C-alpha positions as CSV (number, residue, x, y, z in Angstrom):
1,X,53.9,-36.1,20.1
2,X,52.9,-32.4,20.6
3,X,55.6,-29.9,21.2
4,X,56.9,-30.1,24.8
5,X,55.9,-27.3,27.2
6,X,58.2,-25.3,29.5
7,X,57.1,-24.5,33.0
8,X,59.1,-22.8,35.7
9,X,57.9,-23.4,39.3
10,X,59.1,-22.0,42.6
11,X,60.5,-24.4,45.1
12,X,61.7,-23.8,48.7
13,X,64.6,-26.3,48.4
14,X,66.5,-27.7,45.4
15,X,67.4,-31.0,47.2
16,X,63.7,-31.5,48.0
17,X,62.8,-30.9,44.4
18,X,65.4,-33.3,43.3
19,X,64.0,-35.9,45.7
20,X,60.5,-35.4,44.5
21,X,60.9,-35.0,40.7
22,X,64.1,-37.0,40.3
23,X,63.9,-39.8,42.8
24,X,60.1,-40.3,43.3
25,X,59.1,-39.7,39.6
26,X,62.3,-40.7,37.9
27,X,62.5,-37.4,35.9
28,X,66.0,-37.1,34.5
29,X,67.8,-33.9,35.5
30,X,69.1,-31.6,32.8
31,X,71.1,-28.4,33.3
32,X,71.2,-26.8,36.8
33,X,72.8,-24.1,38.8
34,X,72.7,-23.1,42.5
35,X,69.4,-21.4,41.8
36,X,67.5,-23.8,39.5
37,X,67.3,-27.3,38.2
38,X,65.8,-28.6,34.8
39,X,63.8,-31.8,34.9
40,X,62.6,-33.9,31.9
41,X,59.0,-34.2,33.2
42,X,57.5,-36.8,31.0
43,X,59.0,-35.2,27.9
44,X,58.4,-31.6,29.1
45,X,60.8,-29.1,30.6
46,X,59.9,-28.3,34.2
47,X,62.4,-26.0,35.9
48,X,62.5,-25.8,39.7
49,X,63.6,-22.2,40.6
50,X,64.8,-21.7,44.2
51,X,62.5,-19.4,46.2
52,X,63.5,-20.0,49.8
53,X,60.6,-17.8,51.1
54,X,58.0,-19.7,49.1
55,X,54.5,-19.5,50.6
56,X,52.2,-21.4,48.3
57,X,48.7,-20.0,47.7
58,X,46.2,-22.5,46.5
59,X,42.6,-22.0,45.7
60,X,40.1,-24.9,45.3
61,X,37.3,-25.3,42.8
62,X,34.7,-28.0,43.0
63,X,35.0,-30.5,40.1
64,X,32.9,-33.6,40.1
65,X,32.6,-33.6,43.9
66,X,36.2,-32.9,44.7
67,X,38.0,-29.7,45.8
68,X,40.5,-29.4,43.0
69,X,43.6,-27.3,43.8
70,X,44.2,-24.3,41.6
71,X,46.8,-23.7,40.2
72,X,48.0,-27.1,39.3
73,X,49.9,-28.8,36.4
74,X,50.7,-32.3,35.3
75,X,50.5,-34.7,32.4
76,X,48.0,-36.8,30.5
77,X,49.3,-40.4,30.5
78,X,48.5,-43.6,28.8
79,X,45.8,-45.6,30.7
80,X,48.0,-48.5,32.0
81,X,51.0,-46.2,32.7
82,X,48.7,-44.0,34.9
83,X,47.6,-47.1,36.9
84,X,51.2,-48.3,37.3
85,X,52.2,-44.8,38.5
86,X,49.3,-44.7,41.0
87,X,50.3,-48.1,42.4
88,X,54.0,-47.1,42.6
89,X,53.1,-43.9,44.5
90,X,50.8,-45.7,46.9
91,X,53.6,-48.2,47.6
92,X,55.9,-45.3,48.4
93,X,53.4,-44.0,50.9
94,X,52.7,-40.8,48.9
95,X,50.0,-38.6,50.4
96,X,47.4,-37.7,47.8
97,X,45.4,-34.5,47.9
98,X,42.8,-36.3,45.8
99,X,43.1,-40.1,45.8
100,X,43.5,-41.9,42.5
101,X,40.1,-42.6,41.0
102,X,37.8,-42.1,38.0
103,X,36.2,-38.7,37.4
104,X,33.1,-38.1,35.2
105,X,32.3,-41.8,35.1
106,X,30.2,-42.7,32.1
107,X,30.5,-39.3,30.6
108,X,32.4,-38.0,27.6
109,X,35.2,-36.7,29.8
110,X,35.6,-39.9,31.9
111,X,39.2,-40.0,33.1
112,X,41.5,-41.5,35.7
113,X,43.0,-38.7,37.9
114,X,45.0,-38.1,41.0
115,X,46.3,-35.0,42.7
116,X,49.3,-34.5,45.0
117,X,51.6,-31.7,46.2
118,X,55.4,-31.5,45.8
119,X,57.4,-30.5,48.9
120,X,57.1,-26.8,48.0
121,X,53.3,-26.9,47.8
122,X,53.0,-27.0,44.0
123,X,49.9,-29.0,43.1
124,X,50.2,-31.7,40.4
125,X,47.5,-33.7,38.6
126,X,48.1,-36.9,36.6
127,X,45.3,-38.1,34.4
128,X,44.5,-40.7,31.7
129,X,41.7,-41.3,29.3
130,X,40.7,-44.8,28.2
131,X,40.2,-43.2,24.8
132,X,42.8,-40.5,24.3
133,X,40.8,-38.9,21.5
134,X,38.4,-37.7,24.3
135,X,40.9,-35.3,25.8
136,X,39.1,-32.2,24.4
137,X,35.7,-33.8,23.7
138,X,32.6,-31.9,24.8
């Protein structure tokens, strides 16, 4: 496995962040304070920092016919795990910014992808490749 990344994100509410990252995604909680919470986000360290006045700014770029929110972050998952997550999120009634589906079908970069927002307006993408070696293929 590659080295885990560290990402600090602003959130308007730590309880909402705990509900989203902890309860919805099952990310174990690490250290915390009254101002921040560490989450084990699929093996990576995502830290939710309290920013009560958070006003998200999101730009969109067209990618394969979809308006992709920028900035965004997420993980590249194993193919079957991605499908299981998509079904679990659908069953929980999650609202997707871009519904789960296949992007770049039949091309080198073919991938399963879905986008959603956390309660503080941070955009997340979850993706998977049938052939993981294609992650950086041109």
